[in-house]
DRENNU-675249 format. One record per residue: x, z, y of N, C-alpha, C, O, CB in turn; residue in three letters. Coordinates in steps of 0.1 Angstrom, whole numbers, padded with zeros to 4 digits, always signed. Glycine has a CB too. Layout:
N
XZYXZYXZYXZYXZYALA ...
//
This chain:
94
+1108+1911+0688+1104+1903+0701+1095+1910+0707+1087+1915+0699+1099+1889+0698GLN +1092+1913+0721+1085+1919+0727+1081+1908+0738+1089+1902+0745+1091+1932+0731VAL +1067+1904+0738+1064+1894+0745+1058+1901+0755+1053+1912+0752+1056+1885+0740TYR +1059+1896+0771+1055+1898+0783+1047+1887+0787+1053+1877+0786+1065+1900+0792ILE +1034+1884+0791+1033+1871+0796+1042+1860+0795+1047+1854+0804+1032+1872+0807ASN +1042+1857+0782+1047+1847+0774+1063+1841+0775+1067+1829+0774+1037+1836+0776ASP +1071+1856+0780+1085+1857+0780+1091+1865+0774+1088+1877+0775+1089+1860+0790GLN +1099+1862+0765+1107+1867+0751+1114+1881+0755+1122+1878+0764+1119+1856+0745LYS +1113+1894+0752+1124+1907+0758+1127+1910+0744+1122+1907+0733+1118+1922+0767TYR +1139+1918+0751+1142+1925+0735+1155+1938+0743+1158+1936+0754+1150+1909+0719ALA +1160+1949+0735+1167+1957+0740+1181+1956+0740+1186+1949+0731+1163+1967+0735CYS +1188+1962+0748+1202+1957+0751+1211+1961+0732+1218+1952+0727+1210+1969+0768GLU +1210+1966+0729+1215+1966+0715+1211+1956+0704+1219+1952+0695+1211+1978+0710SER +1198+1951+0704+1193+1944+0695+1202+1927+0701+1206+1917+0694+1173+1947+0694CYS +1201+1928+0717+1206+1913+0718+1225+1911+0715+1231+1902+0711+1202+1906+0735ILE +1228+1924+0718+1242+1923+0715+1246+1924+0702+1258+1923+0700+1249+1932+0720LYS +1237+1927+0690+1238+1928+0680+1234+1916+0670+1236+1916+0658+1232+1938+0680GLY +1226+1903+0680+1224+1894+0674+1206+1896+0667+1199+1888+0661+1237+1893+0665HIS +1202+1910+0673+1187+1907+0661+1181+1908+0673+1177+1920+0674+1180+1918+0645ARG +1177+1899+0684+1168+1899+0694+1154+1896+0690+1143+1899+0695+1172+1892+0703SER +1159+1885+0677+1141+1882+0673+1133+1896+0665+1121+1897+0663+1140+1865+0660SER +1143+1903+0661+1136+1912+0653+1133+1926+0662+1129+1936+0656+1144+1915+0640SER +1136+1925+0674+1139+1937+0684+1122+1943+0682+1112+1936+0682+1146+1931+0704CYS +1120+1956+0679+1106+1962+0682+1108+1977+0689+1100+1986+0687+1098+1963+0667GLN +1119+1976+0699+1120+1990+0708+1115+1986+0718+1121+1979+0726+1132+1997+0711HIS +1103+1992+0719+1093+1992+0731+1100+2000+0741+1102+1997+0753+1078+1999+0727ALA +1104+2012+0733+1107+2024+0742+1121+2028+0752+1122+2038+0759+1107+2034+0732ASP +1130+2016+0750+1139+2011+0756+1139+2000+0770+1129+1992+0772+1144+2007+0746ARG +1148+2001+0776+1150+1987+0786+1149+1976+0777+1154+1974+0765+1166+1987+0794PRO +1142+1969+0785+1139+1955+0777+1145+1941+0784+1142+1938+0795+1123+1953+0777LEU +1150+1937+0779+1160+1924+0790+1157+1910+0786+1157+1906+0774+1180+1924+0788PHE +1154+1901+0795+1149+1889+0789+1158+1882+0784+1170+1882+0787+1142+1882+0797GLU +1149+1871+0772+1156+1866+0763+1161+1849+0770+1152+1840+0770+1147+1868+0748ILE +1173+1846+0776+1169+1832+0779+1167+1823+0765+1166+1826+0753+1182+1826+0789LYS +1167+1809+0771+1169+1800+0760+1181+1797+0757+1191+1803+0762+1164+1790+0762LYS +1181+1788+0747+1196+1787+0743+1199+1773+0752+1193+1768+0761+1198+1786+0725LYS +1210+1769+0748+1216+1756+0757+1215+1760+0767+1211+1771+0770+1211+1743+0759GLY +1222+1746+0775+1223+1742+0792+1211+1745+0799+1202+1737+0796+1224+1725+0795ARG +1206+1754+0809+1203+1752+0816+1194+1737+0820+1200+1726+0818+1211+1756+0819PRO +1181+1737+0826+1180+1722+0831+1183+1722+0847+1181+1731+0855+1163+1716+0828VAL +1190+1708+0849+1193+1711+0866+1184+1698+0873+1187+1694+0884+1213+1711+0870SER +1175+1691+0865+1168+1681+0870+1153+1684+0872+1148+1690+0863+1170+1671+0863GLN +1145+1680+0882+1130+1683+0880+1125+1673+0873+1130+1662+0870+1122+1685+0893CYS +1111+1676+0869+1109+1668+0859+1103+1657+0863+1099+1651+0853+1102+1673+0850GLU +1101+1649+0876+1102+1639+0879+1114+1631+0876+1112+1621+0870+1100+1641+0889LYS +1125+1635+0878+1138+1628+0876+1142+1627+0862+1151+1621+0858+1149+1634+0882CYS +1133+1636+0856+1139+1634+0840+1129+1627+0833+1132+1622+0822+1143+1649+0831ARG +1119+1626+0836+1108+1614+0834+1116+1599+0838+1117+1591+0830+1092+1617+0846GLU +1120+1597+0851+1128+1587+0854+1141+1580+0844+1145+1569+0843+1134+1592+0865LEU +1145+1594+0839+1162+1593+0832+1155+1588+0819+1161+1580+0813+1174+1611+0830ARG +1143+1592+0813+1138+1586+0800+1131+1576+0801+1129+1572+0790+1130+1595+0792LYS +1127+1569+0810+1119+1557+0810+1125+1547+0814+1124+1536+0809+1109+1558+0816THR +1132+1550+0826+1142+1535+0833+1155+1533+0827+1160+1522+0828+1147+1536+0850LYS +1161+1543+0820+1171+1548+0818+1181+1548+0827+1192+1542+0824+1174+1544+0809ARG +1181+1553+0836+1187+1556+0851+1190+1571+0846+1183+1580+0840+1174+1554+0868MET +1204+1572+0849+1211+1584+0851+1212+1592+0866+1222+1597+0871+1224+1581+0846HIS +1200+1592+0873+1210+1596+0892+1212+1613+0890+1210+1620+0880+1195+1594+0914ASN +1216+1614+0900+1215+1633+0903+1206+1636+0911+1204+1630+0921+1226+1641+0911LYS +1198+1647+0906+1184+1648+0911+1191+1662+0924+1196+1673+0923+1169+1654+0895CYS +1186+1654+0933+1187+1664+0950+1177+1663+0955+1177+1657+0966+1197+1660+0964ASN +1164+1668+0951+1152+1673+0953+1152+1686+0960+1144+1687+0969+1146+1673+0943CYS +1158+1693+0956+1158+1708+0959+1168+1708+0968+1168+1718+0975+1160+1718+0948SER +1180+1697+0970+1190+1699+0982+1185+1696+0996+1189+1702+1006+1202+1691+0981ALA +1174+1684+0996+1169+1681+1007+1160+1693+1015+1155+1702+1008+1162+1669+1002LEU +1160+1692+1029+1151+1703+1035+1146+1697+1047+1153+1694+1056+1159+1717+1038SER +1131+1694+1047+1126+1690+1055+1112+1697+1055+1110+1705+1046+1129+1678+1053SER +1102+1695+1065+1089+1702+1070+1081+1695+1059+1071+1700+1055+1082+1697+1087SER +1086+1686+1054+1071+1684+1043+1067+1692+1033+1073+1702+1029+1073+1672+1034THR +1056+1689+1028+1053+1695+1017+1063+1694+0999+1073+1686+0999+1040+1689+1016ALA +1060+1700+0988+1061+1698+0978+1060+1686+0974+1050+1680+0979+1056+1704+0973THR +1067+1680+0967+1061+1665+0958+1061+1670+0944+1052+1666+0936+1073+1650+0959SER +1071+1680+0941+1071+1686+0926+1080+1698+0927+1091+1702+0933+1076+1674+0914HIS +1074+1703+0919+1084+1714+0914+1097+1714+0906+1096+1706+0896+1076+1721+0908PRO +1111+1721+0907+1118+1722+0901+1121+1729+0891+1126+1739+0894+1124+1721+0905ILE +1118+1727+0876+1119+1736+0864+1129+1751+0865+1140+1750+0870+1125+1727+0852VAL +1124+1763+0861+1128+1774+0862+1132+1778+0874+1140+1788+0875+1134+1776+0855GLY +1127+1770+0887+1124+1776+0901+1110+1785+0907+1099+1784+0902+1123+1764+0910GLU +1113+1790+0913+1100+1796+0922+1089+1784+0925+1095+1775+0929+1106+1804+0938SER +1079+1782+0926+1071+1775+0928+1067+1779+0944+1063+1769+0951+1060+1776+0917SER +1067+1789+0951+1067+1795+0965+1077+1791+0971+1080+1799+0980+1065+1808+0965THR +1086+1780+0968+1097+1777+0977+1098+1763+0981+1099+1753+0974+1110+1780+0972LYS +1097+1766+0992+1092+1750+0999+1102+1735+0997+1115+1736+0998+1091+1752+1018PRO +1095+1724+0995+1110+1716+0989+1103+1703+0996+1091+1704+1000+1115+1714+0966MET +1113+1691+0996+1108+1681+1000+1109+1670+0993+1116+1669+0983+1111+1679+1010SER +1101+1660+0998+1094+1647+0990+1108+1643+0984+1118+1641+0991+1084+1633+1002LYS +1108+1642+0971+1118+1636+0963+1126+1625+0965+1119+1615+0961+1113+1634+0955CYS +1138+1621+0970+1143+1611+0972+1147+1601+0959+1152+1589+0960+1152+1615+0981ALA +1146+1605+0948+1149+1596+0936+1138+1586+0937+1141+1575+0934+1150+1604+0921CYS +1126+1590+0940+1113+1585+0935+1114+1572+0946+1110+1561+0942+1098+1597+0936VAL +1119+1574+0959+1121+1566+0967+1132+1550+0965+1131+1538+0969+1125+1575+0977GLU +1140+1556+0957+1154+1548+0958+1152+1536+0945+1159+1527+0942+1169+1560+0956ASN +1139+1542+0935+1134+1532+0926+1133+1520+0927+1126+1517+0937+1125+1534+0922VAL +1137+1510+0919+1134+1498+0922+1127+1492+0906+1132+1492+0895+1149+1491+0928VAL +1114+1487+0911+1106+1485+0900+1104+1473+0893+1096+1473+0884+1096+1488+0904LEU 
//
């Protein structure tokens, strides 16, 4: 694997041949190696609420569109995208 800015990269033939962890082909076009498993769909705040409060609600934080600033970023998305305040925090009963 070739590491660039803490991201793992490998060439196409090594990825297709399931040899991405041993790829040393820096002279070939490199592709990012994606994490195993299902991608994360909830923001950090909603995931933490899910763990601590034992509640499983759909995270609509990125779906909301307002002029307010970002309350917390969504994992895997660019932090330059403006987002509104997380609706899940307002609905929590303590």
